[in-house]
N, C-alpha and C positions, 0 to 999 in steps of 0.2 A: 257233281256226282253223289255227294254225301246226302243230298236231299231227295234222291230218286226213290220211288216206292220200293223197289226190291231191296235196296240197302237199308231203308228204314224198317222194313219188315224183319230183316235179319238182325238188326240192332235190337229190336224189341224181343226177338227170340233169345238172343244171347243175354240180355239183361234179366230175363226171367230165369234163364239157366243158372246164372252166377249171382243171383240176388243175395245180398247179405255178405258177400265176400269181396276182398280187394283183388282185382284181376290185374296181373302183371303179364305183359306180352313181350316176346322176343321173336324177331324175324331175321333169320340168317341163312345163308347158304351153308350147307354142312361141310365146312372147310376148316382146316386146322388153324387158320389165322383168325377165325371169327370168335374164338374164345368160348365156344358153347360148353365144353366141360368145366371151365372155370366158373361160368354162370351157374351151372347146376350144383357144383360143390358149394359155392357161396350161398345159394338158396337153401341148401341143406343145413349149413352152419347157421343161417338166419333162423330157421325153424327150431333148431336145437337150443339156441340161445334165448329165443323168445317163444316158448311153447304156447303162450296165449294166442299166437297167430295160427296155430294148427287148426285147420278147419275154417279159417277166416281169410287165408291168402292162397291164391292159386296162380301158378305160372303156366302160361300157354306158350310153348316153344314150337315155332314153325321152323323145321329144318329142311330147306329146299335141297333135293338131291344134287350132288355135284361130283363128277368124275368117279362114278361108281365102279369103274373097272380098274382103278388104281389101288394098289395094295395099301398105301398109307391111308387112303380115304375109307377103305373097308375097315381098317383097324379103328379109325375114328368113329365110324358108325357103331361098331361093337362097343367101344368105350361109352358112348353116349347112351346106348340102350341099357348097358349095365348100370349106369348111374341113375337113369330114370327108374329102372326096376327097383334098385336098392332104396331110393328115396321114397318112392310110392309104397314100398313094402314097410318101411320104417314108420312113416307118418300117415299113411293112408288107412282107409277103412272101407266098408261096403258102401257107405253113403258118400265118401269124400276121397278124391285123389288130388294130391297137391300139385302134381305136374301132368299136364296134357301135352304129349309130344306128337307132333304131326310131321312125319317124314314124307312130305309130298309138297308139290306146288299148290298154292291156293289161288283162286280166281280173284279178280278185282273187287267184286262185291263182297266176298267173304273177308278179304284182307282189310278193306275199308271199314267194314262193320266191326271187325276185331280191334282195329286201332281205336275206333270211336268209343267202344264200351269199356276199354281198359283204364285202369287208374295209374298205371306206370308202364314205361317201356324201358327195356334194358338192352344196351349195345355194349358188348364186352370184348370187342375185337382186340387182339394182341398186336395186329398190324393191319392197317386199312387205308383206303383212300379217303374220299369225301364222306362216304356212307350216307346214302340218301334215305335210309330207313328213318333216321332221326328227323329229317325234314318232312317225310310223309306222315309220321306220327303227330308232329306239331300241327300240321295242316288239318288233321282230323279231330283235334282236341279243343275246338272252339267253345264247346259247351261244358265239357267235363274238367278241363284244365289239368290234364294228367301230368305226372312228373316224369322227366327224362333223365335216366341214368346213362351217362355217356363215357366211354373209354377215352382216356387222354391220348391214346394212340390213333384215334380216328381224326381225320382232317377236320371234321365239323366241330371238334372240341375247341378249336381256336376261335370260332365265330359264334357259337351258340351259348352266349352268356345268359345264364338262367337255368342251365341244366346242372345236375350233380356229376362232377367230373371225378372219375375213379381210375386207379391202376388195376386192371383186371388180374394181374399177377398177385396182387395183395388181396387174398381171399377174405381176410377179416374186414378190410375197408369196404370191399364190395358187399359183404353181408350187412354191414352197418348202413350202407346206402339203400339196401332193400328196406331196412327198418325205418330209415328217414323218409323214404318215399311213401310208405303206407301210413305213416303217422303225421305227415305234414298237414298243417292247418289249411283251411280254404283260402285265407287271405294271401299267404306267401305263394300258394299254388297258382292263384290267379295272377299275382304280380310277375312271377317267373314266366308263366305262359304268355302273358301280354308282351314281355320283352322278346321272347322267342318268336312269337307270331309276327310281330312288327318286322323282325329281321328277315324272316323267310318270305314274307309278302313283298318286301322291297327288293331283296337281292335274289331275284329270280333269274332263270337262264336268259330270258329276254333282256333283263337289266344288264347282265354281264355282257351279252353280245353288243348291246347299244353302247355301253361304256368302252368296250374294246375298240369298236369302230370309231367312236368319238375321239379316243386317245390317238389312234392312228392318224386321223384327219388333223388333229392338233399338231402332232409332231411333223407331219408333212407340210403343214402351212408354216410352221416356225422354221423348218430347215428344208429348203429346196436345194439339192445339190447343184442344180443348174445355175443358181444365183451366186454360188461361191466361185469367184474368178481366180485364175492363176495370177500369181504375183507378177506385175509388169516390171521386169528387171530394168529395162531402159529408163522408165520413169523414176525408179528407186535410185539408180545411179545419178540421174539428173538432179533430183532433189538433194541427194547426198553431197554432190559437188557444189551446189549453189547455196547450201546452208552456211550462214555466217556465225552462228552460235555453236554451242557444244553439240556434237553429234554422238548420240548414245546408242549403243547396239547391245541388246540382250539376246543371248543365244543359249538354248538348251544344248546339252552334250549328247547323251545316249539317245539315238534315234533321230538326231538332228544334224550333228556334225559327224557322226559315225553311226554304224549299224548298232542295233541293240546287242549287248553282251551280258551274259549272266554273271560272270566273274570279272572283277576289276582287273585281274592279272592279264586278261585278254582284251581289255577295252582301251588300251593306250592309243593315243592319237598317232597318226603317221607323221613323218618328218615334214612332208609337204604341207599338211594342215598346220603344224606348228609354225612353219615359215610364213604361211599366209596370214595367220593371226598376228605374228610379230610385225609383218609389213603394215598391216592395217592399223595396229595399235601405235605404231611409230608416227602416224600422220598426226600433225598438230590438231588439237581440238576434237580428236576422236577418242572415245572411251568405250572399250569393248568389255563386256561382262559375260562370263559363262555361268549360267544358273543351272546347277546340277544337283542330283541326289547323292552323288558320290561323297566320300569323306574328304576332309581337308588334306589328309596325307597324300592321296592320289592326285588331287587337283594341283597341289603345290609341286608334286613330282613331275606332272605332265606339262603344266603351263607356267611354272615359276619363272622361266626365262623368256616367256613370250610377251611380258609386259601387259597382260590383260587383268581385269578385275575378276574376282571369283566369288561364287556363292555356293556353299557346301550344305549337304544334308537338307535339301529342299528349303533353304532360307534360314536355317538355324545359325549359320555363320556367313559372313561376307567380308570382303575387303576390296578396296579401290585399286586401280592400276598404280604401280609404284610412281610413275611419272606425275600422277595427280597429287598424291600425298606429299611428294617431295618438292612440289612446286612452291617456290618462296612466297608466291602471292596467295597461297591457299589459306583461307580463313575458315576454320571448322565451325560448324553450326553448334552453338552452346547446347542445344537440345540433344545433340548426339552424345553428350556425356552420360546420358541414360543407358546407352548401349555398353556392353561389357567388353573391355579390351581383353585379348587372349593371346598368349604366346604361341609360337609355332616350333618349339624346341623338341624335336622328336629324339627319343633316346630311351635307354632303360629307365624304368620308374625311379630307381634309386639315384639317378643322375640329377633329378630335380630337387634342389635343396631350398626350402622356403627361407626368405630373408625377412627383415622387419617390414619391408614394403609389400611382402606377399602374405601377410597374415590372413587375408580374406580369400586366399586361393581355395577353390573347391575342386579337388581332383575328381575325375570321372573314371571309375574303375573299368578295366577291360580284362578279358581272359581268353585263353586258348580254347577253341572249340574242340574239346577232346573227343566228342562223338564222331567227328569227321576225320580226326587224325591229321588236321592241317590248320594253319592259322586262319583266322577270320579273313574274309575278303577285304577287311578294312586296312590291312597293312602287313608287312613282313614281321615275323617274329624271330628274334635271334636266339635268345635263351629262355624260352618259356613264356615270353610275353613281349609287348612293345609299349613304349610310353605313349600316352595320349596327351595332347596339349591340355594343360589344366585350364580351367575357366575361372576367371576372377569374378568374385561376387561384386555386385554394384555397391559403390560407396553410398552411405546413407546421406541424403541431401534433404534438409528440412525446408519447409515452405518459406522460412524466414531468411534463407541463405542470401547473402548479398550478391549483387551483380558482379562485383570484383572477384568474389570467391568462385562464382560459376565460371567466369572467364579464365581464372587460374586453373580450375579443374579441366576445362576444355583444352587449355594449352598443355597441361600435364598429360592428358589423354593423347594429344597429337604427338608429343615427344615419345610417349610409350609406343604408339602405333608405328611411328617411323622406325623405331628400334626393333620392333617385333613383327615386321612385315605387314602390319596394319590389319590383322584379323579382328573382327568384332563379332560378338554373339548377340543375336536377337533374343535369345532365351536367357534373360538375366537371372542369375542364381539358379542354375539347373538343379532340379530336384529329381534325383534318380530313383526315388523309392518306388515309383510305378513300374520301373524295369524289373525290380526284384519280385513284384507281384505277378507280372505277366510272363516273365521268362520261363517258369516251369510249365505254363500252359502252352507256350510256343514249342517247347521241347517235347511235350507230350504229342503234339500233332506232327512235329518233324520226325519223331521216332516211328510214328504210325503211317507216314506218307513217304514211301520209298522215292528217292530222288529229290527230296526237298531238304533245305537247310536254312539255318538262321544266320543272318548277317547282323553283327553288332557294331554300330558306329559309335561316335562319341555321345550322341544324344539319342538317335533313332534306333529302333529295332525293326528289322524286316525279315519276314518269312518268305523265302523264294520257293516256288514249286514249278518252275519252267520245265525241268527235266523229269518231273513226275507224270504219271498218267493224268491227262488233262481233265477227264470227266470226274475221276475219283478225287483229284486234288481240288477241283472247283467246288465239289460238294463239301470237302473238308474245310476249305477256306470260308465258305458261307457259315458253317457251324462254328468255326473258330471266331469269326467276326462277331457273331451273336454272343458267344461266351465272354470275349474280351470286352465288348461294350458293357456287359453287366458288371464285370470286375472293375472297370475304370469309369463308370458312369459319374462318379463324384469327383473325378480328377480332370484337369485341363489337358487331355490327351486326345489327339485326332487319329482316327483310323482311316487310312487311305488304301483303297482296294485298287490294285493295278491289274493288267491282263494276266500276269503270272506271279503276283506278289501281294503281300499284305503288310503295309508299313504302319508303324506306330510312331508318332512324333508329337511334340508339344503343339497344342492347338493355336498358340499365339504366333507361330512362325509358319510361313509358307513362302513360295517364290515371290508372290506379289508383295508380301511384307518386306522382303529383302530389296526388291526393285523400288518400292516406295521410299524406304530408308536411304537407298543410294541416291535417288533423285533429290531427296531433301538435302543431303549433304553436298550435292552438286550445285546448290544454290536455288533449288526449286525448279519445277518444270518450265518456268518462264525463261530460264537460261538456256533452254534446248531449242535448237532449230531443226533437229532431225532426230527421230526415235524409231528404231527398228527392233521388233520382237519376233523371234522365230522359235517354235517348239513343236513337239509332236504328241504330247500326252496330256492326260487329265490334270497333272500338276502344273502345266503351262497355261491352262485356261484362265486361272485367276490373274495372271500377268496380262493376258490379252484384254480381259474385262477391265482391269485397272487402267490400262493405257487408253482404251477406248473411252472409258468414263472421263478420264482427264481431258481428252480432246473434246468430247461433247459438252462437258459441264464447265470447262474453263477453270477447273480447280484441281487441287492435289488429288492423288489417288484415293485418299480417304473420303473424298467428296466434300471436304470442309473448305470454305472460302478462306483465302489468305493471300497477302501480297506476295509471299515467297512461293506460293504454289500456283499462281495464276499461269495459264497457258495462253500465250498470244495466238492470234488467229494465224500467224505466219508459220507456227510450228507444224511440221509435217510428220505424221505418225504412220508407220506401216506395221501391220501385224499379219503373220502368216503361219499356218500350221503345215506340218509335213504330212501329205496325204489328204485326199479329199474326204472329209468327214464332217460330222456335226461339230461345230466349233464356234467360239466367240470371236475368232480372228476374221478379218475381212477378206483375206486371200489365202491361197494354199500354194505349196510347192510340191512337186511330184515325189521327190525322194531326198535323202540325205546328200547324195552327190550334187544335187542342184543347189543346196544351201552352201556347200563348200565352194562351188563355182561362183556363187554370189559373193562370198567372202573374198575370194581371189580377185573378182572384178572390182569390188570396193577398194581393196588395197592397191590395185593397179591405177586407180584414178589419181593417186597422189594427193588428194584433198582439195585440189582446185581452189576456189575462192575461200574455202575454210582455212586453207594454209595461210593465205594472206591475212585473214582475220586474226590468226593466232599472234 
């Protein structure tokens, strides 16, 4: 269209009309979000600060009429007319008018020619969507290489690298952008335009459509719901009964063994579930682990008498079943001395008195959530606070430490863990400084999102918004995630977005890390004849992937070959997610009651051949 004769004739006419001046163009609907008054005031400031450009710079502003029967728009038109008259009266003359204001729609030929002859285009929207004016201008500037001044509040500002980005509310910056545009040399103008032109010619509407369809086809090919089969319970029971080596069961809690609950106070397991887990864990050679995001306080409170292993705060802490640690034949893995033993003595903070053996204890501070007028969901508060299990910093072990010293350290760790209920921390030497950085930001968003609150655990911080307005809270969560990522970009902290939560935790720990560490201390995956993993959420997917990788690669969960990590061909692994969804698991189960029924059925088998093997 740009090469058509009518447009070329109009271009020649406009070039003759504005010969010797820098032509700046603006094309907007006359709408209060388009920032037309700000543009005019900034142009006035530009001329007053740089009087040498009076008579040499012209602004052509096209104001397409919009909602002319609305009172606010009538006032906007009056304001714009007054500004145009004032600026033209101040800087204009008989031969020269600095602003040409067209309050009308212009046809395609006129608009294309206007874009083509201008030296700069200004988009000063105070709020906007994509804003296609910027794309249209770039497409028409192949010869002149005009400068684009673009508001940071326009969607296009995030993709059009090479334009001058401005805040239209900052009149001084916008005025300086006018000066920069009219004084920019030819080489940078061409360089900037080339970048912009390459982008708009590649990312067209057709390109977006094809990419969208291609992505849909890719996702469909990778995940076909019809290929995800329901877990065959009969075969699971058969393989469980016939396994002669250790039988390991990893179970998520919330959403898997029980329904999802926002507050821990209402998430306690039923007596029937506790009894089922106890019966299952009492079977010889059966080791049950509950991998949860809840704190150690609640997991010990709920499952301390069930004889199961536990993992708290998405893998930050874990412990084995008591029967496994107290087994006289248990030989600890010397490498496990790298993990941090931790006590489980809950009580007032003052009740913990460091001794000579506790010089390296690093307490993790907790506090009452005064903004909610109630204790944190992490645990009960008696008199203004509750004690949190301190975490011991790891002992310094040099590369030259003897094998005997390592064995002694492992034996000491074993004695300590047997005395302290066996809790270990995957996050050695917890550095809580990042919590102090991010806590004010979380509180800022919690205060401004009714129904949301912050849950502070020993290591992790979680912002919950399940009871807030979902649409508003989702928008707040997306903004919060971007801000927190900027704050913590230099720290080893992972941000995990859930359906109604945003959790921050050390990036070195997740459920898969805990499961891998557990299997290592069980003697390696080669010692397992049966492995079952069940979960319902994104935090369980790494466990599924780790387990499937172990089975396929014949190595440990970290993919490294080693005699202690080898998985024999006879090992049977079952992975199942709760609900039919895109998942790394091979099977699915319909709901949490189905998982509980499976636990009951496994406990009812009595262990079969596995019992004899014990």
